[in-house]
N, C-alpha and C positions, 0 to 999 in steps of 0.2 A: 595703659599706654595711650597717650593722646598727642595731638598736634595742634599748633595755633600759628596763624600768620595774620599780619595786618599791614595795610599800606594806605598812604594818602597821596592822591594824584589830582592834578588839576583837570586834565582832559580825559584820561582813561586810567582805570585801575583794574588790576586783576589779582585775585586771591588764589593762593595755592594751599589747600588745606593740609597737605602732608609734605612739607618741604623735604623731609628726610628721605622720602620715597622718590623724589624727582629724578635722580640718576637712573634708577631702575625703570621708571615710567618712560623716560626719554629713550632708553635702550629698546623698550618694547615698541614704542611708537616708531622708532627708526626701522625696526624690523618689519612693522606693519606697512610702512611706506614702501619699503622694498618689495613686500609681498603683493602690493596693489598692482604692480606691473607684471605679476606672474599668475594672474587668476585665469588666464586663457588655457586652452588645451595644450598639453605638451606634445612633442612630436610622437612619443610613444603612444599617448592616448589617441591622437589623431589616427595613427596607423592601425591601432586595434579597432577603433570605430569604423574605419574604412573597410577593414576585413569583415567585420560583422555586417556592414551594409552590402558588400559583395555577396556574402553567403546568403543573406536574406533574399537578394534578387534572384538567386537560383532556385529558391523554394525548397520544400522538403523532397529529397530524391525518392523517398519511399511512399509518397502520397498515393500513387497508382496502386501499388501492392496492398497498401492498407485498405483502400477503397474496394479492391477486388476481394480481399479477405472478408470485409464486412458484408459485401453482396452475397458471397458464398454462404456465410453463416445465416443470413436472412432466408436463404433457400434451403436451410436445414443442414448445410455442410456435408451433403451426401450420406446422411445417417440412414436413409431408407433405400439406398442404392441396391442393396442385396435383398430387399423384401420380396421381389418376384421369385428369386431363386429359392428362398426359404419356403414360399408357398408351393413352388413346383416340387420341392423335395417331399413335402407332405402329400401332395397328390400322387407322386410315384409310390410312396409307402402304402397309401390306401389301395391303389390298384393291385399291388403285389400281395397284400396281406388280407384284403377283404374276403376272398374265397375261403380262406382258413377261418377268419373271424365269424363268418355267418353260418358255418357248419356244413357248407356244400361239399367240402372235401372229406367229410367223414364217410368211410367205406368206399371212397372213390379214388383209391390209390393204385395207379397202374402197377407199381412194384408189388403190391399185395396180390393182385390177380395173377401175376407171373409166379409168385411164391406158392399160391394155392394150386395152380396147375402142376407145378413141379411135385407138390405133395401127392396129388392125385395120381400122377404117373408112377411115383415111387411105390405108393401103396398098391396100385394095380399090378405092377411088375412082381411085387413080393407075393401078394395073395394069389394072383392068377397062376403064377408058376407052381405054387403048392397044389392047387386044385388040378392043374394039367398033369402033374406028375401022378396024381391019384386017379386020373382019367375022369375027372368030374368037372373039367373046365366048362364055364358058361352055365353051370347048374345054378339052381336057386340058392343053394348054400354058398356057391361062389360069389354071386351077386350080393348076398347079404353080408358076407365077410368083407367084401370090398367096400361096401357102403359104410360099415362100422369102422373099418380101418381109416377111411378117408375122414369121417366125422371126428374120430378121436385125434387124428393128426392135425386137422385144420382148426379145431375149436380153440386151443390156446393161442394160435397165431392170430385168428380173427379177433379174439378178446383183447390181446395185447395191442393189436393195431387200432382197435376201437378206442382203447384208453389213450393211446398215443395221439390219435386224431382229436380227441376231446381236449387233451392238454395243449395240443397245437392251437386249437380254437381259442382257448382261454388266453394263451400267450399272445396270440395275434390280436385279440381284443385289447389286452393290456398295452401292447405295442402301439396300437392305433390311438388309445387314450393318451399315453405318454407323448406320442408324437404330436398330437393336437395341442397338448399343454405346452410342450417345448416350443412349438411354432408360435403359439399365442404369446408366450413370454418373450420370445425373441423379437417378434414384431412390436410388442409393447415397449421393450427396451429401445428398439430403434426409434420409435416415436418419441420416447422421452428424450433421447439424444437429439432428435430433430428439434424439439421444443427448446431444449437447453442451448443448442446452437443458435436458435433464433434470439434467445435472450442475450447471449454473448454478442450477437450481431448489433444489438442496441449500443453496447459499450464500444464495440469496434467502429460503429458509425460515428460516434463522437470523436474517436481518435482520427478517423478519416477526415472529419471536418477540421479538426485541429491541424492536421497535416496540410490541408488545403490552405488554411489561413496562416500557416507558419511564416511564410515570407512577409506578409503584411504586419503580423505581430512583431516579428523580429525587427523590421524596419522601424516601427513605432518605438520599440524599446531602445534601439540604437540612437534614434533622434532624441529621445528623452534624455539619454545620457549626454549626448552632444550639447544639449541645451542646459542640462542640470549641473554638469561639472563646474563651469565658470560661475554659475549662480551660487552653488554651494561654497565655492572658495570665497566669493565676495561676502556671502552671508556670515561665514566664519570670521572673516576679518572685521566685519561690522560689529559682530557680537563682542569682539575683544575691544575694538577701538572706541565705540560709542560710550560705554561706561567709563572708560579712562578719560575721555574728553569731558565727561560731566563732573569730574573731580574738581575742575577749576571753575572760576566764576569771573565774569567780566562786567564792568559797568562804565558808563560815560559820565563825565561831569566830576565835580569836586566831591570827594567823599572820604570819610574816615571809616574804614571797615575792619572789623575784627571778627574772624570766624573761628569757632572752635568746634571740633568734632571729636567724639570719644574714639578710643582705639578700636572699639567694637564696630562703630559706624564706618570708620576708615577702612578697617579690614574687610568688612562686608562689601563696600563699594569696589575695592580693588579686586577682591576675590571674584566678585560678580563679573568684572571685566575680563579676567584671564581664565575664569573657571571653565569656560566652554572648551578651551584647548587643553588645559591641564586636567580637566575632568575631576577637579577637587571642589568640594563644597565646604564652606566654613561651618564647622560642627563643634567648636570648642564650647564646653559648658559655661565658660566665663563670658561668652557672648550672648547667653540665653537667660530668660527669666520665665516665670510661670510654668516651670517644668513639672510634668506629671507623667508617670509611667502609663503606657496604654497597651503593652503586650511585649512579645519577643519574637525573634526570628527562629527558624528551625534549629539553628545551632546554639540557641540560648542567648544571643545578643539582645539586650533590652532595647525596646522602642519607646520613645517619649513623644508627648505633645508639648509644644513650647512656643514662645515668641522670642524673636531677636530683641535685644534691649533697645528700647526707643522706637520699636516698630509695632504697628497694630496687628499685622497679619499673624495668624496662628498656623503652625506647621507641625508635621509629624515626621520624625526621623530618628537618627542615631546620635549618640554622643561620641566625640572623637576619643575621649578617655576610655570608653568601653571598647571601642573598636581596636584601640592601640594594644589592648591586652590579648585579643584573640587574632588580630590580623594587623600587626604593626606595619606591614608593607603598604597598607591602604591609607596610612596617615602621614601627612607632612606638616611642617610648621612654617608659617609665613609671618615674619615680624612678631614672633612671640605667641601667635595663636595657631591652633591646630585645625587642619582641614582634612576631609575624608573623601577618598575615591569610592563612591557608593558601589560601583560594579565590583571592585576588588573586595570591598568589605562584605558583600553579600554572596560572594562566590561559593563559599563553603555551605551556606544555608540553601542556596539553589540546588546544589548537588544532593543534599540530604532530601530536599523536597522532591526531586526527580526520582530518587530511589524509592521514597515512600509512596 
């Protein structure tokens, strides 16, 4: 599909390479002219930006708490606060168990002395009463019988108590050993928590700085939007209008001009003018030459290298005919040629890539 126009004028001539498209172009230009008056901030945008500015001026309400938290972490976060109590507990344990652990309590049991005294009294009463009845109390035989009786009665008690005292000594020594290990492990764990808290303090310190700078950064961001929104609107309109304006040609003086453009060239120029707003790129295989496959997307859609007919630049991209089979919603037709919305065309492939 092609277009041709020619004119002969004495003072000024203008060529319009695609006469059939003029009504559409005029409609677009009319809308662009209307849009030029609406590139400033809307009332809603102004209100939103003013709110951001007010909030930024107040700063981060939690900056003080964040700073205090960071300072506490740098001091260990109280991880060793109970270390003194842990050491005191070990000292108390040592003072209470050491006499048993060092053996000084073996044979030094007040309860044992009382028990032995009771045995002596019971044996004496039994033996002495027997000899008194026979009229032989306080005799040598009486004393010997008493001694043997006491020794026989006390020997197993003394042996049992000795064994118990030795067991007590061993248990006390083990208790001191375990208590020392437990205290050491507890203090070591506290120290590790102390160091870990200091490490977290580094991160918290950055958060504290961010909180202190919150207001200034928020103000900068708000002002960037206040400046950027109108510029973006003008830039968008310029991207649409400038290519359209370049479709025509003017000259002064007397001239006979005939300009011919192929359908591919005309489509490419027009699509380049409105592509930024419609987000469609001319991708019809009929517009391309020197086509060669170079790979494929995650969903299997082929990718080619090519040149637009009559243009020297080499591109890599998709063919509208391929995209139409897998994502027909991503393809439109403008004056007989197909164009592709690359974002919609590659959506399925992006999702596969994210999962992979």
